[in-house]
FILO-878069 format. One record per residue: residue number from 1; x, y, z of N, C-alpha, C, O, CB in turn. Coordinates in nm, 2 decimals, m for minus. Atoms other than C-alpha are relative to their C-alpha. Glycine has a CB too. Layout:
> NUM;X;Y;Z;X;Y;Z;X;Y;Z;X;Y;Z;X;Y;Z
...
***
This chain:
> 1;0.10;0.10;0.04;16.94;6.36;24.04;0.05;m0.13;m0.04;0.00;m0.24;m0.01;m0.08;0.06;m0.12
> 2;m0.07;0.12;0.04;17.18;6.11;23.90;0.03;m0.09;0.12;0.02;m0.21;0.11;0.12;0.03;m0.09
> 3;m0.04;0.08;m0.12;17.30;6.01;24.25;m0.13;m0.07;0.06;m0.11;m0.18;0.11;0.06;0.10;0.10
> 4;0.12;0.06;m0.06;16.94;5.95;24.36;m0.04;m0.13;m0.08;m0.07;m0.23;m0.03;m0.12;0.10;m0.01
> 5;0.03;0.12;0.08;16.88;5.71;24.06;0.10;m0.11;0.02;0.06;m0.23;0.02;m0.01;0.04;m0.15
> 6;m0.10;0.11;m0.03;17.21;5.53;24.12;m0.03;m0.06;0.14;m0.01;m0.18;0.15;0.14;0.07;0.00
> 7;0.03;0.06;m0.14;17.11;5.49;24.49;m0.12;m0.09;m0.01;m0.11;m0.20;0.05;m0.02;0.11;0.10
> 8;0.12;0.09;0.01;16.77;5.35;24.40;0.04;m0.13;m0.08;m0.01;m0.23;m0.04;m0.11;0.08;m0.08
> 9;m0.05;0.12;0.08;16.93;5.12;24.14;0.08;m0.10;0.09;0.06;m0.22;0.08;0.08;0.04;m0.12
> 10;m0.08;0.09;m0.09;17.18;4.99;24.40;m0.09;m0.07;0.10;m0.07;m0.19;0.13;0.10;0.09;0.07
> 11;0.09;0.06;m0.10;16.90;4.93;24.65;m0.08;m0.11;m0.07;m0.10;m0.22;m0.01;m0.10;0.10;0.06
> 12;0.08;0.10;0.07;16.69;4.74;24.39;0.09;m0.12;m0.03;0.05;m0.23;m0.01;m0.05;0.06;m0.13
> 13;m0.09;0.11;0.03;16.99;4.53;24.28;0.04;m0.08;0.12;0.04;m0.20;0.12;0.13;0.05;m0.07
> 14;m0.03;0.07;m0.13;17.08;4.45;24.64;m0.12;m0.08;0.05;m0.10;m0.19;0.09;0.05;0.10;0.11
> 15;0.12;0.07;m0.04;16.72;4.36;24.71;m0.02;m0.13;m0.08;m0.05;m0.23;m0.03;m0.12;0.09;m0.01
> 16;0.02;0.11;0.09;16.70;4.13;24.41;0.10;m0.11;0.03;0.07;m0.23;0.03;0.01;0.04;m0.15
> 17;m0.11;0.10;m0.03;17.04;3.97;24.49;m0.03;m0.07;0.13;m0.01;m0.19;0.14;0.13;0.07;0.00
> 18;0.03;0.06;m0.13;16.93;3.91;24.85;m0.11;m0.10;m0.01;m0.11;m0.21;0.05;m0.03;0.11;0.10
> 19;0.12;0.09;0.02;16.60;3.76;24.75;0.04;m0.13;m0.08;m0.03;m0.23;m0.06;m0.11;0.07;m0.07
> 20;m0.03;0.11;0.09;16.77;3.53;24.50;0.12;m0.09;0.06;0.14;m0.20;0.01;0.05;0.05;m0.14
> 21;m0.11;0.07;m0.05;17.07;3.42;24.71;m0.05;m0.11;0.10;m0.13;m0.08;0.19;0.10;0.10;0.08
> 22;0.04;0.11;m0.09;17.03;3.08;24.88;0.05;0.02;0.15;0.17;0.03;0.17;0.05;m0.14;m0.05
> 23;m0.02;m0.01;m0.14;17.01;3.11;25.26;m0.05;m0.12;0.07;m0.14;m0.19;0.02;m0.06;0.13;0.06
> 24;0.05;0.12;m0.08;16.97;2.84;25.53;m0.14;0.03;0.07;m0.15;0.13;0.14;0.10;m0.04;0.10
> 25;0.13;m0.02;m0.06;16.61;2.80;25.64;m0.04;m0.13;0.07;m0.02;m0.24;0.02;m0.11;0.03;m0.10
> 26;0.06;0.12;m0.07;16.45;2.56;25.90;m0.14;m0.01;m0.06;m0.23;0.07;m0.03;0.00;0.02;0.16
> 27;0.12;0.02;0.07;16.17;2.43;25.69;m0.08;m0.12;0.06;m0.02;m0.22;0.09;0.02;m0.03;m0.15
> 28;0.08;0.10;m0.05;15.88;2.23;25.83;m0.10;m0.03;m0.11;m0.19;0.05;m0.15;m0.08;0.05;0.14
> 29;0.08;0.04;0.10;15.70;2.03;25.57;m0.11;m0.10;0.05;m0.09;m0.18;0.14;0.08;m0.07;m0.11
> 30;0.11;0.10;m0.02;15.36;1.85;25.58;m0.02;m0.06;m0.14;m0.08;m0.01;m0.23;m0.13;0.08;0.04
> 31;0.00;0.06;0.14;15.41;1.61;25.29;0.09;0.08;m0.08;0.20;0.13;m0.04;m0.14;m0.02;m0.06
> 32;m0.08;m0.09;0.09;15.54;1.81;25.00;m0.02;0.15;0.03;0.06;0.23;m0.02;m0.04;m0.03;m0.15
> 33;0.02;m0.15;m0.03;15.39;2.14;25.13;0.09;0.05;0.10;0.11;m0.01;0.21;m0.15;0.01;0.05
> 34;m0.08;m0.07;m0.10;15.61;2.38;25.31;m0.09;0.07;0.09;m0.15;0.17;0.05;0.10;0.10;m0.07
> 35;0.10;m0.06;m0.09;15.40;2.46;25.61;0.06;0.12;0.07;m0.01;0.23;0.08;m0.04;m0.11;0.11
> 36;m0.06;m0.11;m0.07;15.64;2.68;25.81;0.15;0.01;m0.04;0.21;m0.09;m0.08;m0.01;m0.01;0.15
> 37;m0.14;m0.02;0.02;15.99;2.83;25.77;0.05;0.10;0.09;m0.02;0.20;0.12;0.03;0.03;m0.15
> 38;m0.06;m0.09;m0.09;16.22;3.01;26.00;0.15;0.01;m0.04;0.20;m0.08;m0.10;m0.01;m0.05;0.15
> 39;m0.14;m0.01;0.03;16.58;3.14;25.97;0.07;m0.13;0.06;0.04;m0.17;0.17;0.06;0.13;0.06
> 40;m0.06;0.13;m0.04;16.81;2.83;26.00;0.15;0.01;0.00;0.22;m0.09;m0.04;m0.04;m0.11;m0.08
> 41;m0.14;m0.02;m0.01;17.16;2.97;26.05;0.06;m0.10;0.10;m0.01;m0.15;0.19;0.04;0.14;0.03
> 42;m0.07;0.08;m0.10;17.42;2.76;26.24;m0.02;0.07;0.14;0.00;0.19;0.15;0.15;m0.02;m0.04
> 43;0.03;m0.06;m0.13;17.34;2.81;26.61;m0.14;0.03;0.03;m0.18;0.05;0.15;0.08;0.12;0.02
> 44;0.14;m0.02;m0.02;16.97;2.85;26.56;m0.05;m0.11;0.09;m0.02;m0.22;0.07;m0.08;0.01;m0.13
> 45;0.05;0.10;m0.09;16.78;2.68;26.84;m0.16;0.00;m0.01;m0.22;0.11;m0.04;0.05;0.02;0.14
> 46;0.14;0.01;m0.01;16.42;2.56;26.88;m0.04;m0.11;0.09;0.04;m0.20;0.12;m0.07;m0.02;m0.14
> 47;0.05;0.10;m0.09;16.21;2.35;27.11;m0.13;m0.06;m0.05;m0.22;0.01;m0.11;m0.03;0.06;0.14
> 48;0.13;0.07;0.02;15.93;2.09;27.05;m0.06;m0.03;0.13;0.01;m0.09;0.22;0.02;m0.12;m0.09
> 49;0.07;0.03;m0.13;15.68;2.06;27.33;m0.13;m0.07;m0.03;m0.20;m0.03;m0.12;m0.02;0.13;0.08
> 50;0.12;0.07;0.02;15.40;1.82;27.35;m0.04;m0.07;0.14;0.03;m0.08;0.23;0.01;m0.11;m0.11
> 51;0.05;0.07;m0.12;15.18;1.63;27.61;0.01;m0.14;m0.03;m0.04;m0.20;m0.12;m0.15;0.05;0.03
> 52;m0.02;0.15;0.01;15.28;1.27;27.66;m0.14;m0.07;0.00;m0.22;m0.03;0.09;0.09;m0.05;0.11
> 53;0.13;0.06;0.02;14.99;1.05;27.55;m0.05;m0.09;0.12;m0.17;m0.10;0.15;0.00;m0.08;m0.12
> 54;0.04;0.09;m0.11;15.00;0.82;27.86;0.01;0.08;0.13;m0.08;0.08;0.21;0.09;m0.12;0.01
> 55;m0.02;m0.07;m0.13;15.14;1.04;28.14;m0.07;0.13;0.01;m0.09;0.18;0.12;0.15;0.03;0.01
> 56;0.07;m0.13;0.00;14.95;1.36;28.04;0.08;0.11;0.06;0.02;0.20;0.12;m0.13;m0.02;0.07
> 57;m0.09;m0.11;m0.04;15.25;1.57;28.12;0.08;0.05;m0.12;0.10;m0.02;m0.21;0.10;m0.06;0.11
> 58;m0.08;m0.05;0.11;15.44;1.80;27.89;0.14;m0.05;0.00;0.20;m0.07;0.11;0.00;0.16;0.01
> 59;m0.14;0.04;0.02;15.77;1.69;27.75;0.06;0.11;m0.10;m0.02;0.17;m0.17;0.01;m0.14;m0.07
> 60;m0.06;m0.09;0.09;16.02;1.91;27.57;0.13;m0.07;m0.05;0.20;m0.15;0.01;0.04;0.13;0.07
> 61;m0.13;0.03;0.06;16.31;1.84;27.33;0.06;0.12;m0.06;m0.01;0.20;m0.12;m0.01;m0.12;m0.11
> 62;m0.07;m0.12;0.04;16.57;2.10;27.25;0.09;m0.03;m0.12;0.16;m0.14;m0.12;0.08;0.07;0.11
> 63;m0.07;0.03;0.12;16.73;2.12;26.91;0.09;0.13;m0.04;0.06;0.24;0.00;m0.09;m0.03;m0.12
> 64;m0.09;m0.11;0.05;17.01;2.33;26.74;0.04;m0.04;m0.14;0.05;m0.15;m0.18;0.12;0.02;0.09
> 65;m0.06;0.02;0.13;17.13;2.38;26.39;0.15;0.00;0.01;0.20;0.10;0.07;m0.05;0.11;m0.11
> 66;m0.14;0.01;m0.02;17.49;2.27;26.37;0.07;0.02;m0.14;0.01;0.04;m0.24;0.04;m0.13;0.06
> 67;m0.08;m0.01;0.13;17.77;2.30;26.11;m0.04;m0.10;m0.10;m0.08;m0.21;m0.06;0.16;m0.01;0.03
> 68;0.05;0.09;0.10;17.68;2.14;25.79;m0.15;0.00;m0.02;m0.20;m0.09;m0.08;0.05;m0.14;0.03
> 69;0.15;m0.01;0.01;17.32;2.25;25.82;m0.07;m0.12;0.05;m0.17;m0.17;m0.02;m0.04;0.03;m0.15
> 70;0.07;0.11;m0.06;17.22;1.96;26.04;m0.08;0.04;0.12;m0.04;0.13;0.19;0.11;m0.11;0.04
> 71;0.07;m0.02;m0.12;16.96;1.95;26.31;0.04;m0.11;0.10;0.06;m0.23;0.07;m0.16;m0.02;m0.03
> 72;m0.05;0.09;m0.11;17.08;1.80;26.64;m0.08;0.02;0.12;m0.12;0.13;0.16;0.15;0.04;0.03
> 73;0.07;m0.01;m0.13;16.89;1.72;26.96;0.11;0.02;0.10;0.21;m0.05;0.11;m0.08;m0.14;0.03
> 74;m0.10;m0.03;m0.10;17.08;1.88;27.24;m0.04;m0.03;0.14;0.04;m0.05;0.23;0.03;0.15;0.00
> 75;0.05;0.03;m0.13;16.86;1.80;27.54;m0.15;m0.02;0.00;m0.22;m0.01;m0.10;0.03;0.11;0.10
> 76;0.14;0.02;m0.02;16.52;1.71;27.68;m0.03;0.02;0.14;0.05;0.02;0.23;m0.03;m0.15;m0.05
> 77;0.05;0.00;m0.14;16.31;1.75;27.99;m0.14;m0.05;0.01;m0.22;m0.03;m0.09;0.01;0.15;0.05
> 78;0.13;0.06;m0.02;16.01;1.57;28.13;m0.02;m0.01;0.15;0.08;0.00;0.22;m0.01;m0.13;m0.08
> 79;0.03;0.01;m0.14;15.84;1.52;28.46;0.00;m0.14;0.06;0.02;m0.15;0.18;m0.13;0.07;0.03
> 80;0.01;0.13;m0.06;15.79;1.15;28.50;0.07;m0.10;m0.10;0.07;m0.09;m0.22;m0.14;m0.04;0.02
> 81;m0.06;0.11;0.07;15.97;0.83;28.39;m0.11;m0.10;m0.04;m0.21;m0.12;0.04;0.11;m0.07;0.07
> 82;0.09;0.11;0.04;15.78;0.56;28.20;0.07;m0.10;m0.08;0.20;m0.10;m0.09;m0.12;0.06;m0.09
> 83;m0.06;0.11;0.08;15.84;0.25;27.99;0.08;0.06;m0.12;0.03;0.15;m0.19;m0.10;m0.10;m0.05
> 84;m0.08;m0.05;0.11;16.12;0.31;27.74;0.08;0.12;0.02;0.16;0.16;m0.07;m0.09;0.01;m0.12
> 85;m0.08;m0.12;m0.02;16.26;0.62;27.90;0.13;m0.03;0.07;0.13;m0.10;0.17;m0.08;0.10;0.09
> 86;m0.13;0.03;m0.07;16.63;0.60;27.98;0.02;0.07;0.13;m0.04;0.18;0.15;0.12;0.03;m0.10
> 87;m0.02;m0.06;m0.12;16.75;0.68;28.32;0.10;0.12;m0.01;0.11;0.21;0.08;0.06;m0.10;0.11
> 88;m0.09;m0.11;0.03;17.01;0.91;28.17;0.03;0.01;m0.15;0.02;m0.10;m0.22;0.13;0.00;0.08
> 89;m0.03;m0.02;0.14;17.11;1.05;27.83;0.10;0.12;m0.01;0.09;0.21;0.08;m0.12;0.01;m0.09
> 90;m0.09;m0.11;0.01;17.38;1.28;27.71;0.11;0.01;0.11;0.15;m0.10;0.16;m0.07;0.13;0.00
> 91;m0.11;m0.01;m0.09;17.65;1.42;27.94;m0.05;0.03;0.14;0.03;0.02;0.24;0.10;0.10;m0.05
> 92;0.05;m0.04;m0.13;17.43;1.54;28.23;m0.15;m0.03;0.01;m0.23;0.00;m0.07;0.03;0.14;0.03
> 93;0.14;0.02;m0.03;17.10;1.43;28.39;m0.01;0.06;0.14;0.06;0.02;0.24;m0.04;m0.15;m0.01
> 94;0.03;m0.06;m0.14;16.96;1.63;28.69;m0.14;0.04;0.01;m0.22;0.05;m0.09;0.10;0.12;0.02
> 95;0.14;m0.04;m0.03;16.64;1.74;28.85;0.00;0.16;0.01;0.10;0.21;0.07;m0.06;m0.06;0.13
> 96;0.01;m0.14;0.00;16.53;2.10;28.80;m0.14;0.05;0.01;m0.22;0.03;m0.09;0.08;0.07;m0.12
> 97;0.14;m0.05;m0.02;16.21;2.25;28.94;m0.11;m0.11;m0.04;m0.21;m0.08;m0.10;m0.03;0.12;m0.09
> 98;0.10;0.11;0.02;16.03;1.91;28.92;0.02;m0.07;m0.14;m0.06;m0.16;m0.17;m0.13;0.05;0.01
> 99;m0.03;0.06;0.13;16.17;1.83;28.57;0.12;m0.09;0.01;0.22;m0.05;0.07;0.01;0.11;m0.11
> 100;m0.13;0.07;0.03;16.42;1.56;28.48;0.06;0.06;m0.13;m0.01;0.06;m0.23;m0.03;m0.16;m0.02
> 101;m0.06;m0.07;0.11;16.66;1.74;28.25;0.12;m0.08;m0.04;0.21;m0.11;0.04;0.04;0.15;0.05
> 102;m0.11;0.07;0.06;16.90;1.56;28.02;0.07;0.10;m0.11;0.00;0.13;m0.20;m0.04;m0.13;m0.06
> 103;m0.07;m0.09;0.09;17.16;1.78;27.84;0.12;m0.07;m0.06;0.17;m0.17;m0.01;0.04;0.13;0.07
> 104;m0.12;0.05;0.06;17.46;1.72;27.62;m0.03;m0.12;m0.09;0.06;m0.21;m0.11;0.10;m0.04;0.10
> 105;0.03;0.12;0.08;17.28;1.46;27.40;0.07;0.02;m0.13;0.14;m0.08;m0.18;m0.16;m0.01;m0.02
> 106;m0.08;m0.04;0.12;17.42;1.63;27.08;0.00;m0.11;m0.10;0.11;m0.16;m0.14;0.14;0.04;0.04
> 107;0.02;0.11;0.10;17.29;1.37;26.83;m0.07;0.05;m0.12;m0.18;0.11;m0.11;m0.07;m0.13;0.06
> 108;0.06;m0.05;0.12;17.21;1.45;26.47;m0.13;m0.08;m0.02;m0.13;m0.20;m0.02;0.09;m0.02;m0.12
> 109;0.13;0.05;0.03;16.84;1.39;26.39;m0.06;0.06;m0.13;m0.18;0.11;m0.13;m0.10;0.01;0.12
> 110;0.04;m0.07;0.12;16.82;1.53;26.04;m0.02;m0.09;m0.12;0.08;m0.17;m0.15;0.11;0.11;m0.03
> 111;0.12;m0.08;m0.03;16.57;1.52;25.89;m0.07;m0.05;0.12;m0.06;m0.17;0.16;m0.09;0.00;m0.12
> 112;0.08;0.04;m0.12;16.35;1.52;26.20;m0.14;m0.02;m0.04;m0.21;0.08;m0.10;0.02;0.11;0.11
> 113;0.14;0.03;0.03;16.01;1.36;26.16;m0.08;m0.01;0.12;m0.04;m0.07;0.22;m0.02;m0.14;m0.08
> 114;0.09;m0.01;m0.12;15.73;1.43;26.41;m0.14;m0.03;m0.04;m0.20;0.03;m0.14;0.01;0.14;0.06
> 115;0.14;0.03;0.03;15.38;1.28;26.41;m0.07;0.09;0.10;m0.08;0.06;0.22;m0.04;m0.15;0.02
> 116;0.06;m0.11;m0.09;15.19;1.59;26.55;m0.14;m0.03;0.02;m0.23;0.03;m0.04;0.02;0.13;m0.07
> 117;0.14;0.04;m0.04;14.88;1.43;26.70;m0.07;0.11;0.07;m0.01;0.18;0.16;m0.01;m0.13;0.08
> 118;0.08;m0.10;m0.06;14.60;1.67;26.80;0.00;m0.02;0.16;0.01;0.08;0.23;m0.14;0.01;m0.06
> 119;0.02;0.03;m0.14;14.56;1.50;27.14;0.13;0.03;0.08;0.12;0.05;0.20;m0.03;m0.15;0.02
> 120;m0.13;m0.02;m0.07;14.93;1.56;27.22;0.04;0.15;0.00;0.14;0.19;0.05;0.11;m0.08;m0.06
> 121;m0.02;m0.15;0.00;14.91;1.94;27.15;0.15;0.04;m0.03;0.21;0.11;0.04;m0.03;0.06;0.14
> 122;m0.13;m0.03;0.04;15.24;1.96;26.96;0.02;0.15;m0.02;m0.07;0.21;m0.09;0.04;m0.08;m0.12
> 123;m0.03;m0.14;0.02;15.40;2.31;26.97;0.14;0.01;m0.03;0.23;m0.06;0.02;m0.04;0.08;0.13
> 124;m0.14;m0.04;0.03;15.71;2.46;26.83;0.02;0.13;0.07;m0.06;0.22;0.07;0.02;0.02;m0.16
> 125;m0.03;m0.12;m0.07;15.88;2.72;27.04;0.13;0.05;m0.08;0.23;m0.01;m0.08;0.03;m0.02;0.15
> 126;m0.11;m0.06;0.08;16.10;2.95;26.82;0.01;0.14;0.04;m0.08;0.22;0.02;m0.02;m0.02;m0.15
> 127;m0.03;m0.14;m0.03;16.26;3.28;26.93;m0.11;0.05;0.10;m0.15;0.17;0.09;0.00;0.08;m0.12
> 128;0.10;m0.04;m0.10;16.02;3.29;27.23;m0.14;0.00;m0.04;m0.23;0.04;0.04;0.03;0.14;0.04
> 129;0.14;0.01;0.05;15.71;3.24;27.02;m0.05;m0.15;m0.01;0.03;m0.23;m0.05;m0.02;0.06;m0.14
> 130;0.05;0.13;0.00;15.49;2.93;27.05;m0.10;m0.01;m0.12;m0.19;0.06;m0.13;m0.08;m0.04;0.13
> 131;0.08;0.02;0.12;15.34;2.80;26.72;m0.06;m0.14;0.01;0.01;m0.24;0.02;0.08;0.01;m0.13
> 132;0.06;0.13;0.00;15.08;2.51;26.73;0.03;m0.08;m0.13;0.03;m0.02;m0.24;m0.15;0.02;0.02
> 133;m0.03;0.09;0.11;15.18;2.22;26.51;m0.11;m0.10;m0.03;m0.13;m0.14;m0.15;0.13;m0.07;0.02
> 134;0.10;0.10;0.02;14.89;1.98;26.56;m0.12;0.06;m0.07;m0.16;0.17;m0.04;m0.04;m0.07;0.14
> 135;0.13;m0.04;0.06;14.58;2.00;26.34;m0.06;m0.12;m0.07;0.01;m0.19;m0.15;0.02;0.12;m0.10
> 136;0.08;0.10;0.07;14.32;1.75;26.23;0.04;m0.14;0.02;0.16;m0.17;0.06;0.00;0.04;m0.14
> 137;m0.03;0.14;0.00;14.30;1.38;26.21;0.00;m0.05;m0.15;m0.08;0.01;m0.22;m0.10;m0.08;0.09
> 138;m0.11;0.07;m0.08;14.48;1.17;26.10;0.11;0.09;0.03;0.13;0.19;m0.04;0.05;m0.13;m0.08
> 139;m0.12;m0.09;m0.04;14.79;1.31;26.27;0.09;0.02;m0.12;0.12;m0.08;m0.19;0.07;m0.06;0.12
> 140;m0.09;m0.03;0.11;15.02;1.48;26.03;0.14;m0.04;0.04;0.18;m0.03;0.15;m0.01;0.15;m0.04
> 141;m0.14;0.03;m0.02;15.38;1.37;25.99;0.07;0.12;m0.05;0.07;0.15;m0.18;0.05;m0.13;m0.06
> 142;m0.07;m0.12;0.03;15.59;1.69;25.99;0.15;m0.03;m0.01;0.20;m0.10;0.07;m0.03;0.11;0.10
> 143;m0.14;0.02;0.02;15.94;1.69;25.85;0.08;0.13;0.02;0.05;0.22;m0.05;0.03;m0.07;m0.13
> 144;m0.09;m0.12;m0.02;16.20;1.94;25.98;0.13;m0.02;m0.06;0.19;m0.13;m0.05;0.01;0.03;0.16
> 145;m0.13;0.01;0.06;16.51;2.00;25.78;0.05;0.14;m0.03;m0.03;0.24;m0.03;m0.01;m0.08;m0.13
> 146;m0.06;m0.13;0.03;16.75;2.28;25.69;0.02;m0.01;m0.16;0.08;m0.10;m0.21;0.14;0.02;0.07
> 147;m0.01;m0.01;0.15;16.73;2.38;25.32;0.06;0.14;m0.03;0.03;0.24;0.03;m0.14;m0.01;m0.07
> 148;m0.05;m0.13;0.05;16.93;2.65;25.14;m0.07;0.03;m0.13;m0.05;m0.02;m0.23;0.16;m0.02;m0.02
> 149;0.08;m0.05;0.12;16.70;2.83;24.91;m0.01;0.15;0.01;0.01;0.21;0.12;m0.14;m0.06;0.00
> 150;0.01;m0.15;0.00;16.64;3.20;24.81;m0.13;0.04;0.08;m0.22;m0.04;0.10;m0.01;0.05;m0.14
> 151;0.11;m0.06;m0.08;16.41;3.42;25.02;m0.13;m0.01;m0.07;m0.24;m0.05;m0.01;0.03;0.14;0.04
> 152;0.12;0.00;0.08;16.15;3.44;24.74;m0.07;m0.14;0.01;m0.19;m0.15;0.00;0.02;0.04;m0.14
> 153;0.06;0.13;0.00;16.10;3.06;24.75;m0.06;m0.04;0.13;m0.15;m0.12;0.14;0.11;m0.10;m0.04
> 154;0.04;0.04;m0.13;16.05;3.03;25.12;m0.10;0.11;0.06;m0.16;0.08;0.17;0.12;m0.01;0.10
> 155;0.08;m0.11;m0.05;15.85;3.36;25.17;m0.14;m0.04;0.06;m0.17;m0.01;0.17;m0.01;0.10;m0.10
> 156;0.14;0.03;m0.05;15.49;3.21;25.20;0.01;m0.08;0.13;m0.06;m0.06;0.23;m0.07;m0.08;m0.10
> 157;m0.01;0.08;m0.13;15.61;2.95;25.47;0.06;0.08;0.11;0.04;0.05;0.23;0.08;m0.12;m0.03
> 158;m0.06;m0.09;m0.10;15.81;3.22;25.64;m0.10;0.09;0.07;m0.09;0.12;0.19;0.12;0.08;m0.06
> 159;0.10;m0.09;m0.06;15.51;3.45;25.69;m0.11;m0.08;0.07;m0.17;m0.03;0.16;m0.06;0.08;m0.12
> 160;0.12;0.08;m0.05;15.25;3.17;25.77;0.00;m0.01;0.15;m0.11;0.00;0.21;0.01;m0.14;m0.06
> 161;0.01;0.02;m0.15;15.35;3.11;26.14;m0.05;0.13;0.07;m0.12;0.12;0.17;0.14;m0.04;0.06
> 162;0.03;m0.13;m0.07;15.29;3.48;26.22;m0.14;0.04;m0.03;m0.20;0.13;0.03;0.10;0.11;m0.04
> 163;0.13;m0.03;0.04;14.95;3.48;26.05;m0.10;m0.09;0.07;m0.22;m0.06;0.08;m0.02;m0.01;m0.15
> 164;0.09;0.09;m0.06;14.80;3.18;26.23;m0.02;0.02;0.14;m0.09;m0.05;0.21;0.05;m0.14;m0.03
***
């Protein structure tokens, strides 16, 4: 019986310690509110996808969490060039299935601010799941950053993407 109680105590202590230990999270804030949160370990990747307001074509930007808990843009893809779009960026630019693909950009953009207008249908793609980011007018400015906080502090924002 004593072994069972010691095992239960060990599990409880481990659970409390895990919940209290600061871990890296990709946090998306809407002003001061933590809207969404996802695991943000080094090497974590995510994509932002939206419809360009003039060209009415989807664009994508690819991001990764790098050493030092920084968000870095690694690449982008889009279907048409317009004013202000460079002819190349990063280390490689090529055509792929009708998309202009630019990779090797590798530039820190932390914190990342995004004005998620409803008309542009902003979406976050994380671990194969697409989460809508746009809602209501005026367009919200969402801030993406890596924060090291305990699980208990991030739990509501961690669960929210899967409930919506």
